[in-house]
C-alpha positions in Angstrom: 43.8 -14.1 -8.9 47.5 -13.7 -9.8 49.5 -17.3 -10.6 53.2 -17.7 -10.0 54.9 -21.0 -9.8 57.6 -21.7 -7.0 60.7 -22.8 -8.5 63.0 -25.2 -5.8 66.2 -26.1 -6.8 66.8 -29.1 -8.7 63.0 -29.8 -8.5 62.1 -32.9 -10.6 59.1 -34.5 -11.9 56.6 -33.3 -14.2 55.3 -29.7 -14.4 52.9 -28.1 -12.3 49.8 -26.1 -13.3 51.3 -23.4 -12.1 54.2 -23.2 -14.3 52.2 -24.6 -17.2 50.1 -21.4 -17.0 53.5 -19.4 -16.7 54.6 -21.1 -20.1 51.3 -20.5 -21.9 50.8 -17.5 -20.9 54.1 -15.9 -22.1 54.2 -18.2 -25.4 50.7 -17.3 -26.1 51.4 -13.5 -25.8 54.8 -13.8 -27.6 52.9 -16.1 -30.2 50.4 -13.0 -31.2 53.2 -10.8 -31.3 55.2 -12.4 -34.1 51.8 -12.9 -35.6 51.4 -9.2 -36.1 54.8 -8.3 -37.0 55.3 -10.9 -39.7 51.2 -10.0 -41.0 52.9 -6.8 -42.7 55.8 -8.7 -44.3 53.5 -11.3 -45.6 51.6 -8.8 -47.4 54.1 -6.2 -48.4 53.1 -6.0 -51.8 49.4 -5.3 -51.3 50.5 -2.5 -48.5 52.6 -0.9 -51.0 49.6 -0.9 -53.9 47.3 0.9 -50.9 49.7 3.3 -49.2 52.3 4.5 -51.5 50.1 4.2 -54.7 51.2 7.9 -55.8 54.4 6.3 -56.6 55.1 3.8 -59.8 54.7 -0.1 -58.8 58.1 -1.2 -58.3 58.7 2.1 -56.2 55.8 1.2 -54.3 57.0 -2.1 -53.7 60.3 -0.9 -52.2 59.0 1.7 -50.0 56.9 -1.2 -48.4 59.7 -3.6 -47.8 61.7 -0.3 -46.4 58.9 0.0 -44.2 59.0 -3.6 -43.3 63.2 -3.5 -42.8 62.4 -0.6 -40.5 60.6 -2.3 -37.9 64.0 -4.8 -38.1 66.3 -1.9 -37.3 64.4 -0.5 -34.6 64.3 -3.6 -32.7 67.6 -3.3 -30.6 66.2 0.4 -29.5 63.5 -1.4 -28.1 65.5 -4.0 -26.3 67.4 -0.9 -24.9 63.9 1.0 -23.8 62.1 -2.1 -23.1 65.1 -4.1 -21.3 65.7 -0.7 -18.9 62.1 -0.8 -17.6 62.0 -4.9 -17.3 65.5 -4.4 -14.7 63.7 -1.5 -12.9 60.2 -2.0 -12.6 59.6 -5.6 -13.3 59.6 -8.3 -15.9 55.7 -9.0 -16.0 54.3 -5.4 -16.3 57.0 -4.6 -19.0 56.1 -7.4 -21.4 52.3 -6.2 -20.8 53.1 -3.0 -22.0 54.7 -4.4 -25.1 51.9 -6.8 -26.0 49.7 -3.6 -25.9 51.6 -1.7 -28.3 52.3 -4.1 -30.7 48.5 -5.2 -30.7 47.3 -1.9 -30.9 49.9 -0.8 -33.9 48.4 -4.0 -35.6 44.8 -3.0 -35.4 45.1 0.3 -36.2 47.3 -0.6 -39.5 43.6 -2.6 -40.1 41.7 0.4 -40.1 44.0 3.2 -41.4 42.8 4.7 -44.6 44.9 4.6 -47.4 46.9 6.9 -49.5 44.3 7.9 -52.0 41.8 8.4 -49.1 44.0 10.7 -46.7 47.1 11.5 -48.7 50.6 11.5 -47.7 49.5 11.3 -44.1 48.7 7.4 -44.7 52.4 6.3 -45.3 53.8 8.7 -42.7 51.1 7.4 -40.3 52.2 3.6 -41.6 55.7 4.0 -41.0 55.2 5.4 -37.5 53.1 2.3 -36.6 55.9 -0.1 -37.9 58.4 1.7 -35.7 56.4 0.9 -32.6 55.9 -2.7 -33.9 59.4 -3.2 -33.9 60.1 -1.2 -30.4 57.5 -3.4 -28.7 59.0 -6.5 -30.0 62.4 -5.4 -28.9 61.0 -5.6 -25.6 58.9 -8.6 -25.7 61.2 -11.7 -26.2 63.6 -10.8 -23.9 60.8 -10.4 -20.8 59.0 -13.8 -22.3 62.6 -15.7 -22.2 63.4 -14.1 -18.7 60.2 -14.7 -17.1 59.6 -18.0 -17.8 63.6 -18.7 -17.2 63.5 -17.4 -13.6 60.4 -19.7 -13.1 62.0 -22.8 -14.3 63.4 -25.4 -11.8 67.2 -25.9 -11.9 68.5 -28.1 -14.6 64.9 -27.8 -16.6 65.4 -24.3 -18.3 66.6 -25.2 -21.6 63.1 -27.5 -21.7 60.9 -24.8 -20.7 62.3 -22.0 -22.4 62.2 -23.6 -25.5 58.5 -23.0 -25.9 59.4 -19.2 -26.0 61.3 -20.4 -29.1 58.5 -21.7 -30.7 56.7 -18.4 -30.9 58.3 -17.0 -33.7 57.5 -19.8 -35.9 54.1 -20.5 -34.8 53.3 -16.6 -35.4 54.8 -16.8 -38.7 52.3 -20.2 -39.4 49.4 -18.4 -37.9 49.8 -15.4 -40.3 50.0 -17.4 -43.1 47.1 -19.6 -42.3 44.9 -16.7 -41.5 46.1 -15.0 -44.6 45.6 -18.1 -46.8 42.0 -18.2 -44.9 40.7 -14.8 -46.0 42.4 -15.1 -49.5 40.3 -18.3 -50.2 37.0 -16.9 -48.3 37.1 -13.4 -50.3 38.9 -14.3 -53.5 42.1 -12.1 -54.6 40.1 -9.3 -56.0 38.7 -8.6 -52.6 41.7 -9.4 -50.6 43.8 -6.8 -52.8 41.1 -4.4 -52.5 39.6 -4.6 -49.1 39.9 -8.1 -47.2 43.4 -7.7 -46.7 42.4 -5.4 -43.4 40.8 -8.4 -41.6 44.1 -10.3 -40.5 45.1 -7.0 -39.1 41.8 -6.5 -37.3 41.7 -9.8 -36.3 44.7 -9.0 -34.1 42.7 -7.3 -31.5 40.8 -10.5 -30.4 44.2 -11.8 -30.1 45.4 -8.7 -28.0 42.5 -9.5 -25.5 43.2 -12.8 -25.4 46.8 -12.6 -24.3 46.1 -9.6 -21.9 43.4 -11.5 -20.0 45.8 -14.6 -20.0 48.7 -12.2 -18.6 46.6 -10.3 -16.3 46.8 -13.6 -14.5 50.3 -13.7 -14.0 52.8 -12.7 -10.8 56.2 -11.2 -11.1 59.0 -13.3 -11.4 60.3 -15.0 -8.4 63.5 -13.7 -9.2 62.8 -10.3 -9.4 60.5 -10.3 -6.2 63.3 -11.7 -4.2 65.8 -8.6 -5.6 63.4 -6.0 -5.0 62.8 -7.4 -1.3 66.5 -7.6 -0.7 66.9 -4.1 -3.0 69.4 -5.5 -4.9 67.7 -4.4 -8.2 69.7 -2.4 -10.6 68.9 1.5 -10.5 70.9 2.1 -14.2 70.9 -1.0 -16.1 72.1 0.5 -19.3 75.3 1.7 -17.6 75.8 -1.6 -15.9 75.5 -3.2 -18.8 77.2 -1.6 -21.4 79.3 1.2 -19.8 80.9 -1.2 -17.7 83.6 -3.6 -19.7 83.1 -6.3 -17.0 79.4 -6.9 -18.4 79.8 -5.4 -22.1 82.4 -7.8 -23.0 80.0 -10.7 -22.6 77.3 -8.7 -24.6 79.7 -8.8 -27.4 80.6 -12.4 -26.9 77.0 -13.5 -26.6 76.4 -11.1 -30.0 79.1 -12.9 -31.9 79.5 -16.2 -30.4 75.6 -17.3 -30.3 73.0 -14.9 -31.8 74.6 -13.5 -34.9 75.1 -17.3 -36.2 72.0 -18.1 -34.6 70.1 -15.4 -36.6 71.4 -16.0 -40.0 70.6 -19.6 -39.5 67.2 -19.0 -38.8 66.3 -16.2 -41.3 67.7 -18.7 -43.8 65.8 -21.9 -42.8 62.5 -19.4 -42.7 62.7 -16.3 -44.9 65.4 -16.5 -47.1 64.0 -20.4 -48.3 60.7 -18.7 -48.6 62.3 -15.8 -51.0 64.3 -18.2 -53.2 61.7 -20.6 -53.8 59.3 -17.4 -55.1 61.9 -14.9 -56.4 64.4 -16.9 -57.7 62.6 -20.2 -58.3 59.8 -18.9 -59.6 57.4 -20.8 -57.7 54.1 -19.5 -57.1 53.3 -17.7 -53.8 50.4 -20.1 -52.7 53.0 -23.4 -53.2 56.0 -21.5 -51.7 54.0 -20.9 -48.5 52.7 -24.2 -48.2 55.6 -25.7 -48.8 57.1 -24.0 -45.8 54.4 -24.2 -43.5 54.4 -28.2 -43.6 58.2 -27.8 -42.9 57.3 -25.7 -40.1 54.8 -28.3 -39.1 56.7 -31.1 -39.3 59.7 -29.1 -37.6 58.7 -27.0 -35.2 58.6 -30.0 -32.0 62.4 -30.2 -32.4 62.6 -26.5 -30.6 61.2 -28.3 -27.5 63.5 -31.3 -28.1 66.6 -29.5 -28.3 65.9 -27.1 -25.6 65.5 -30.2 -23.2 68.5 -31.7 -24.6 70.4 -28.6 -23.8 69.5 -29.5 -20.0 71.4 -32.9 -20.7 74.6 -31.8 -22.6 74.9 -28.2 -22.6 73.6 -25.1 -24.4 76.5 -24.3 -26.7 77.4 -27.8 -28.4 74.0 -27.7 -30.0 74.1 -24.4 -30.8 77.7 -24.4 -32.7 76.9 -27.5 -34.0 73.8 -26.1 -35.7 76.0 -23.1 -36.9 78.4 -25.3 -38.4 76.4 -27.8 -40.2 73.9 -25.4 -41.6 77.1 -23.5 -42.6 79.0 -26.8 -44.5 75.7 -28.0 -46.4 73.5 -25.0 -46.9 74.8 -24.8 -50.9 74.1 -28.1 -51.7 70.9 -28.4 -49.7 69.8 -25.5 -52.1 71.1 -26.9 -54.8 69.1 -30.0 -54.3 66.1 -27.6 -53.8 66.4 -25.9 -57.6 66.6 -29.8 -58.9 63.6 -30.6 -57.2 61.3 -27.2 -57.7 62.4 -25.8 -60.9 64.3 -28.8 -62.8 64.3 -27.1 -66.3 66.3 -23.8 -64.7 68.7 -26.2 -63.4 69.4 -27.8 -66.4 69.5 -24.1 -68.1 71.8 -23.1 -65.1 74.2 -25.7 -66.2 74.0 -26.0 -70.0 73.1 -22.4 -71.3 75.7 -19.7 -71.5 75.0 -16.2 -70.6 77.4 -13.6 -71.0 77.2 -9.6 -70.6 79.4 -7.9 -72.9 80.4 -4.4 -72.1 82.6 -1.4 -71.7 83.9 -2.3 -67.9 83.3 1.7 -67.3 79.6 0.9 -67.7 79.8 -1.5 -65.4 79.0 -0.3 -61.7 78.4 -1.8 -58.5 74.7 -3.9 -58.3 74.8 -3.9 -54.4 71.3 -2.8 -53.7 70.3 -4.4 -50.6 67.1 -1.7 -49.8 66.1 -2.1 -53.7 66.2 2.1 -53.5 69.1 2.4 -56.2 67.8 3.2 -59.9 70.3 1.7 -62.6 71.0 3.4 -65.8 73.6 2.3 -67.6 73.3 -0.5 -70.6 75.7 -3.2 -68.8 73.9 -2.4 -65.6 70.5 -2.9 -66.7 71.3 -5.7 -68.3 73.2 -7.4 -65.5 70.0 -6.2 -63.4 67.2 -7.6 -65.6 69.5 -11.4 -65.5 69.7 -11.5 -62.0 65.5 -10.8 -61.8 65.3 -13.7 -64.3 67.4 -16.0 -62.2 69.9 -16.4 -64.9 73.8 -17.4 -64.2 75.6 -15.0 -66.5 79.4 -13.9 -66.9 80.9 -10.3 -67.6 83.4 -9.9 -70.5 85.1 -6.3 -71.6 83.8 -5.3 -74.7 84.4 -2.1 -76.9 85.1 1.5 -74.9 82.1 3.6 -75.5 79.7 1.0 -76.8 75.9 -0.3 -75.3 76.1 -3.4 -73.3 74.8 -6.7 -75.0 73.7 -9.8 -73.7 74.7 -13.0 -75.4 72.6 -15.9 -75.2 73.8 -19.2 -76.8 73.6 -17.4 -80.7 71.3 -15.0 -80.1 72.4 -11.3 -78.9 70.1 -8.8 -77.6 71.5 -5.3 -77.1 70.9 -3.5 -74.1 70.0 0.2 -73.5 71.2 3.5 -71.7 68.5 5.1 -69.3 69.6 8.6 -69.8 70.3 8.5 -73.7 66.9 6.6 -74.5 64.4 8.3 -76.2 61.7 6.5 -74.0 63.5 4.4 -71.3 60.2 2.7 -70.2 59.7 1.2 -73.6 63.3 0.6 -74.1 63.5 -1.6 -70.5 60.0 -3.4 -72.1 61.4 -4.4 -75.4 65.2 -5.3 -73.4 62.8 -7.5 -71.0 60.9 -9.0 -74.0 63.8 -10.0 -76.2 65.7 -11.3 -73.4 62.9 -13.7 -72.6 62.4 -14.7 -76.0 66.3 -15.6 -76.0 66.3 -17.4 -72.7 63.5 -19.7 -73.8 64.8 -20.2 -77.0 67.8 -21.5 -75.4 66.2 -23.6 -72.8 65.6 -21.2 -69.6 62.1 -22.3 -68.5 58.9 -20.0 -69.6 56.7 -18.4 -66.9 54.7 -20.8 -65.2 56.8 -23.8 -67.0 54.9 -27.1 -65.9 58.0 -28.5 -64.4 57.8 -25.9 -61.8 56.7 -27.6 -58.2 52.9 -26.4 -57.6 50.3 -27.6 -54.8 46.6 -27.1 -55.6 45.4 -27.2 -52.1 47.2 -27.9 -48.8 46.9 -31.5 -48.3 48.3 -32.0 -52.0 51.7 -33.4 -50.8 52.3 -36.7 -51.4 53.8 -36.3 -55.0 57.4 -37.1 -55.4 58.6 -34.1 -56.1 56.7 -32.1 -53.5 57.9 -34.7 -50.8 61.5 -34.2 -51.6 61.1 -30.5 -51.4 59.4 -30.4 -48.0 62.1 -32.8 -47.1 64.9 -30.3 -47.5 62.9 -27.5 -46.3 62.8 -29.6 -43.1 65.9 -30.5 -42.6 66.9 -26.3 -42.6 64.1 -26.3 -40.2 65.8 -28.2 -38.2 68.8 -26.4 -38.2 66.8 -23.6 -37.2 65.6 -25.2 -34.1 69.2 -26.5 -33.1 70.1 -22.9 -32.9 67.1 -21.3 -31.8 65.7 -23.7 -29.2 68.5 -23.3 -26.6 69.4 -19.7 -27.1 67.0 -18.2 -24.1 68.4 -20.4 -21.8 71.6 -19.8 -23.0 71.4 -15.6 -22.6 69.2 -15.8 -19.5 72.1 -17.9 -17.8 74.7 -15.6 -19.2 74.1 -12.5 -17.5 73.6 -11.5 -13.9 69.8 -11.2 -12.7 70.0 -7.4 -11.4 70.2 -6.5 -15.7 69.5 -9.3 -17.6 66.4 -8.1 -19.5 68.1 -5.7 -20.5 71.6 -7.4 -21.3 70.3 -10.0 -23.2 67.8 -8.5 -25.0 70.3 -5.9 -27.0 72.9 -8.7 -28.5 69.5 -11.2 -28.9 67.6 -8.4 -31.4 71.1 -7.0 -33.1 71.7 -10.6 -33.8 68.2 -11.7 -35.3 66.9 -7.9 -36.0 70.0 -6.7 -38.2 72.0 -9.6 -39.4 69.0 -12.0 -39.8 66.7 -9.3 -40.8 68.5 -7.8 -43.4 69.5 -11.4 -44.8 67.3 -11.8 -47.7 67.4 -8.7 -49.0 71.5 -8.5 -48.8 71.5 -12.1 -50.2 69.7 -11.2 -53.1 71.7 -8.4 -53.6 74.9 -10.2 -54.0 73.2 -12.9 -56.2 72.8 -9.6 -58.7 76.1 -8.7 -58.3 77.6 -11.9 -59.2 75.1 -13.6 -61.6 75.1 -16.6 -59.2 71.7 -17.7 -57.4 73.5 -19.6 -54.7 76.1 -16.8 -53.7 73.8 -15.0 -51.4 74.2 -18.1 -49.4 77.8 -16.9 -48.7 76.2 -14.5 -46.5 74.4 -17.2 -44.1 77.8 -19.0 -43.8 80.2 -16.3 -43.1 78.4 -15.2 -39.9 77.6 -18.9 -39.1 81.3 -19.8 -39.3 82.3 -16.5 -37.5 79.6 -17.8 -34.7 81.3 -21.0 -34.2 84.8 -20.0 -34.1 84.1 -17.1 -31.6 81.8 -19.6 -29.2 83.9 -22.6 -29.7 86.8 -20.2 -28.0 84.9 -17.6 -25.5 81.4 -18.8 -25.0 81.4 -20.8 -21.9 79.0 -23.6 -21.0 75.9 -22.3 -18.9 73.6 -25.1 -18.1 74.8 -25.8 -14.6 74.8 -21.9 -13.7 72.4 -20.9 -10.7 70.8 -17.5 -12.8 70.8 -15.9 -9.2 74.3 -15.2 -9.2 76.5 -12.8 -10.9 79.3 -14.9 -12.2 82.1 -13.2 -10.6 81.5 -10.1 -12.5 
């Protein structure tokens, strides 16, 4: 039996049971889709060892991360494909297709033989499945957001759609919980060998549940009305992007809303995790728990800011989140360093590290996808320091001489991979000598006792841990400010006949490209400059651009009737 919800304009009072079912079914399915999508990112290193094992470990990790990035890059294409289907065929059937593709792709990853078993076919199939995941996710969000918004009563769309906005965070949280449980139950050895497959196989049961629930739903009342009146679009792609009267609003939505929202979201949840692990050297278990607790404490604010946007508007909340985040990111991440790794913070302030090299020997270290191999002595020295979270400056040295790293009074000579007799041994020698000199000068050793550590999930009441969770919670609040109202804002921004198509593309470019590529690009900026905070200028810049564009070009939409065409 199908369930639908009547949405009389201006209806007040609590949700009806049918409306609750619409929100529950749409949100639950989207949670499971995000769970599937983020499993891969959380297990990229293990997947690299399983499916790219013919390469050295560093190269295997790079290929695994590139396959993860591919899922982000194809999301806008999924938005085009499924947005068109959603505007022609219907919202409900489209997001049934997307969840089926996502769930089956994830399940097959759990069963896929590795490289040692079937050779090169394994990574090819893996990348193909990853691309299918990205395409499916590109169609899922627009369908779920549009479906819920078109069921919501006038004046409550922000509150209703905010439940969809919790799904990405809940999907990430669910994936972390399942991974932590499987790791703890079977142990690290078994997990790396075969138990990593269990979270992927588990997605089949999540798929069955979400499909069953979504099959109980009826089509969106707005779409049914358009179909009865014969006003559905015959060419939504053309109407959305080839007609300037609508295409300009797609661009405004991208640069004035979703671009800033995407970088704030990925900074608060993903770059924060990367910063803890790769830069501050906090162990993976502790880092994941710190992020998980901040998400638990902050996720309710998605609902709050969605509700608040029904009262004061979408625009002021989204733009305020972008502006406040841009202003406070650097002091917040400084404070995270102070509490998570105090010895590193002290070393950054007191230890002077200089790379002295022939300027002609120093290239560009910008390497956002991790595929470049550095050979010159200057580049090898700077790349090593960046990986070690060392703040350094570069000084011109004698022409033709190999670069040296000056750490206090110690001097370590780098190597050129093109002339070294054994480049691998030379890299190891450079790493050991540099590590010894850094430790002697005051940089913390690996697993320094001052680095924050959590031994079990509820070991959070130490002052050091509570302070870090509090800082991460503030970053999550920024995420909820920009993300809580965005679905309602995008739905209201475009006319019904091309809504699914028009809103999906700017959303997935803003989040999939500007947001999804943020961690790798930000770290590349850190490596290039030798400043562990320099990568934050990436989200700061784009958040500020969105604030300015949104301030002048984005209209307030909370009082719009979503059945109208807004004069276009």
